[in-house]
N, C-alpha and C positions, 0 to 999 in steps of 0.2 A: 502493499499500498504505499505509496509519495503520498508526501507530507504537501495537501492542499495548500493552494497557491493563490485560493479567495481568501485564507483564512488571512487577519493583520497578523504582521511579526512580534513574537514575541517579546517584551519591554526587560531593561537590561536589570532592572532592580528585581527581574523574578527570580534572576538567579543569584542573585544576592542572598537575595533570600531562600532558597535553596541552599547556599551556603553556611548562615543563618542556624537553621533549619535541622539540619544535617551536623551539625557541633550540637546543639539540645540533644538532638537522636541519640549518638553519640555517648554524652553524659550517662543519662537517663535509663538506656537502657543497658548501657554496660555495668552502671550498677544493680542490672535486671540479673545480668549472665553473671556477675561478681560472687552470686551468694553460692553458688555450687563451689568456689573455691573455700570462701567460710563453712559451707556444711559440713567439714570433719575436721577444722579444727573447734566448733563452735559445739559439735555432738561431745568433742573428746573433755575441753574442759566442763562442761555442765551435765554429762549424762546424758543426753538428748538422744531418740533416735531417730536413725535417715527420714524416714516420712514426718516426724516430727518439724526437725529441723528446715529439711524441704519446703513447711507450709509457708515458712516464710516469705518463700519465693509464690505462695497461695495466694500470702496478706498483700502483696504487693499487686499481682493479678487482679485482688477480689477490687481492690478500695480502687486501681486504675478504671476497670470496666466502669463501677459504681461512679464513680463522680466525675469518669469523661459524656457519660450522657448527659449530666448536669451544666460541665464546661462546654460542649455540645450547641446547649440550648441559647447556652451566656452567647458561646461564639458568633451564631448567627442572627441575634438579634444588637450587640451592643460591638462585635469583632474582636480581635484578638491579643491587639497592642500589647495591654500591661502581663499575657499569657507567659512570656519567657523571664521576667525579672520578677514574678512571683517565684516561678518553676524555681529558679534559679537559687535565691533568700531560701527557698522549701528542702532542696535537695542538701543541702549545704547544714543547718540543723539538722534535716532526721539525722546524718551521714555523723556527725556534732555525739548526736543521744548515741548511735549504735554502737560509740567507743566507750559509753559507759553503761551500755548494760547489764547487767546482775540474772532477767530474769526470763524465762520462756518467754512470757506475756510483754515486756518490755519490748524483744523482737520482734515480734505480731505486730506490737506496735507503731511500733516507729518503723519498719517499712511498709505498714497499712497507710503512713503519713509520707511517705515517700510515693508511694504509687499515687495516691489521691493529689499532691500537689506538682508529682516532679513528674511522673512519666503520663501523667491525661493532659497534662497540660502541656505537652511536648511532642507527640504525636498527636490523634485526630482532628482535633480542633486548628493546632495549625497546618498539616499536610493539607487539608481540607482550604484553608489560604496559599498554602503553594501551588494548588493543582487547578485552582479555579485565577490565576494568572498571566493561564499557559492555553493557549487555542489551539497551536500547530503542533507541541510536543509535551502535552504534561504528560503522559507517560514517561518516558524522562526523564522530565523533571519532577516527578515523584519516585521514580526508581533510586535518582539522585538522593532526593532528600533522606526514603528509607534505608539507603546505601549504610546510612551512619547509626541505625541502629546495631545493623550487622557488625563494624566495624567494631564503635564500641564494646560491643560481647564478645569482642577478640584481644583488643587493648586492654581496657580496664581491669578483665580476670586474670590477665595474664602478669600487668605490673603490677596488682593486687595480691595473686600469689607469691609474683618475686618479694611485697613488701610483708606477708606476715610471714615466710619465711627467715627476712633481716631483723623486724624489729615486732613483730609478735601483731595481733589480730585487733587489738585499738586499737595502736598507735598505726594500724594501717588503711582503717574508716576516718581516721581523725585526718592522714594527710589530704585520702581523698575530698573528705570534706574543703578544706582550706583550695586543694585546685580547680575542684567543682563553680566556688562561689568566684574565683579568678577568670575563672574562661569564663562563666556560660555569661556574669551580668553586664559585663560593659557589650557583647554581640545580643543582648538581649534590646538594649536602646534602640535597635535601628530597628524594628518589627511594626512593618503596616501591612495594613489592609489591603485583599483586592481588587480592585476598582471593578468586577463583574461582579463578586460577592456584593460591593456597597450597590449596585445597581440595582442587581438584583431582589434586594431587601424591599425595597419599591414594588414588586412585582405582582400585583395582584392574583395574575392566574397567570402558569404557563401549560401551555399544550405541547405534550411529546407522542410519537407516533413509534419512535424509534425501535423502543422493542415487544412497541404493543402491548405491556404491561407498567402499572401505574410507578411511582419510585418506591410508594412503604413497601408493595410486592417483593421491587430486589431488593429491598433493604430485606426483608423476611425471608429471602431463599442465602444471601449473602450469608446474616447471620444465623440460621441452621449449618452452615457448610462450616462459616471458621471454628463450630464449637468441635468439629473433630479436626479439623487440618490442626489447630493448633493444639488438641492434644496432642497430635501426633509428634508436631515438632517440639515440644515442652519437655519432652522426656528426658532426650540426647543434650539439648546444652541446661538443666536439671543436673544430671546422673553419667555424662560421658563423663567430667573428675574424675568424682569416685570409682565410677566402673575400675578405671584404668590403674588406680593407683590400688583397688582393690587385688588388682594381678601384679601388684608389683610395679606398677612402673614413677618414677621419681614425681613429684607436685610440678614441678620446674618442666617434663618433657609431656605429661600431662595437661598440663596447662597452653601449651606448647599446638598440639595435638587439637585444643579448643582454638586456639589464635586461630589454627589456619582453617578452620572449619566456616568460623567468622567471614576471615579475610576474603574465600573462595565466596561467601554468600554478600561482600561487596560488588564484584562482578557479579552475582545472582539473579542483585535487589536492581542492577541496572540493565541485567538483558531482561529480566521479569517486567521491567514498567517499558521500554522498548517494543519489546516484544508484544505487548499489549496495544502499542499506537500503530504495529503492522498486521495483524493480523484477528486483530481483537481480542478485549480482554480478558472475558469468559475463557475461550480455547488456551490465551495463554497462560489463564488459573488453573486449567485442567493436567494440560501437561506438565507444571509445575509441580503440580499434584502428586501426577503419576508419579515422578520422582523418589520425590521424597517417602512417599509411602513405602517403594519398592526399598532405596536405597538404610533406611531407619534401622530395618530387622536382622541387619547386620553385623551391628555393633558388636551385641558381643562374643562373636563368632569369630570380629578378624581381632592379630597379634601380631604378625608382623609389622614394623614401625611404619616401611614403605605400603605397606597395604591400610592399613590405619590411615595417613594420610590421605592416601586416594581417595579412601572411601568419606575421609570427614570433606574432601573438596567438591566431592558428587550429591553426598546430602548440603553440602553452604552450601553451594549454587540453588541446587532445585528449592530446595526449603526458604530461602532468603528468596527466588524468585515467585513464592507462594505472595509472602510480606506483601511484594510490590504491585502482584499482580492481586491484588484483593483491593487497594488502595484504586485501582484507575479503572479496575468496574462500577468500585463504587461512585470514580469522577467521571467513570463519561456514561454513565446508568443511569444517574441521577441531578435532579438540576440545582443549580450553584445557590439557589432560594435553601434548599435542605442539604447543604453540601457537609456543614461541620455537622449538625445532627445525622445524617445518613451516617459518614465516619464516626463516630461517635460513636452511634448505637452496634453498626458491624463492629467496630471494636471493643464494647464493653459484652460481647458472646464472644469473642475471642481475649481475652483477655480468661474468661470463665472458664475458655477452652484449656491456657496455656495454665491459667491454676488446677486448672481437675488434673490435668496429665504428669506435671509437676507431682503434684499429690499423689495420685495413684500408682506414679513409679517410684516409688519411697515405699508407700504401704504395700505392694508388693514386691519389693525385695527385704522387709522387713517380714511377709509369709512366707517366703519362699530362701531368702538368703543368698540369694543371685539377681543376676537382672533379663536372666532369657524373658520373662514373662512382662517384667516390664516394658521391653522394647518390643514382644509382640503385640501388646495392646497399644503400642501407639503405630504400629503398620497397620493393627482394624480397624482404626480410628481413619485412619490416611481415605484406607478402603471405604469405609460410611462416606467421606468426605465429597469423597468420587462419584459417588450412588447420588447423593443429594445436587451437584452438579449437572451429571447426566440429567436430572431432572428438569431442573432450569434451565438446561439447554431447549430440551423437548417442548419446555413452555413456551418458550422465547418462540422458538417455530411454528410451533401448532398457532400463536397467536397473529404471526406476519403471516399467514396464512390467509388468515379473516384478521384483518389488518384494519381498528378502528381507533380512532384518537382519541388519546386519557388524559384528561383535564383534569390539573393536577390542583388542587384552593389551599390557600391558604392554612 
């Protein structure tokens, strides 16, 4: 599919905003990925189980899901200008509190705060803002923006692992806190709202006939699918480092494998976004979902370093392509006026799936003493995701066979 010449050129500031949100995503999702590195030190010091400790990841996911919906509504009404500033302060405070924690309740509470005011503010609402700055290349722009999350989940856990080995987990949390403040606060001052979204807020009625289904039906289908695709991806994100260290691998090597996985994800998110521009968002989503579903199953069965790196690259590329494909599907199928709410609602169910996958992966380990069933569950969830997407595809084809304009009211 070639770039439509009739569309206006994408503005330079849009790409500046891509860089800003990329960096904020690096920080917020980096802390999310680093839960896997803190998991064993905290469990060892406080005597917590793997499932119990992995629930800290679930706390972030649940709070990001819950508050993301609220921030989506606010973003559609008032814009996102202050979101980055609030997130920068909140992430810093949360990490400082985590450095002083002494109980499992504090652990959950402080990660809940990080998710509610960190991840929830820097993900869906700002992604929606980015997406509607672009008319020609929204998929590429969103893919690059979403790549920040993969980059952060590669770099931050690796650096956190080095910090834990050098200083201990408390000091590592504290260093992360001040680093986040220095990086995030200055760039957050430059966030501006998309002119397209500002204009859409004044529209009373939007008529869409491209998919044949309403905005809210699109949101419903994507929301069901992401519950399961995010279950699939959450298991290795949370449990890859524990899996590898259980098999005798040093922490530095295990976090390096995770870093390779996430760096492959940078390319995967960009490719997934661009693929959505070329073949359509939903086909790109389905193709990348198939990849992550196949590759995730093999992690407990691969031991050689070369094989592990190859598997990490394959899974990281496809799972991250799924992440950007979800964003592009929402951007291309939902009107600008509903953009932040749509992305926040689909993110709500995605976060719930991520939290569920991290917890179930740990719970199955606690029940069986091994990770085989955990990764088996991840692959099964990926299959369910593909079934839902296939049904959605057939629904669209059916509606296109009998096209009727769909009127969207406020």
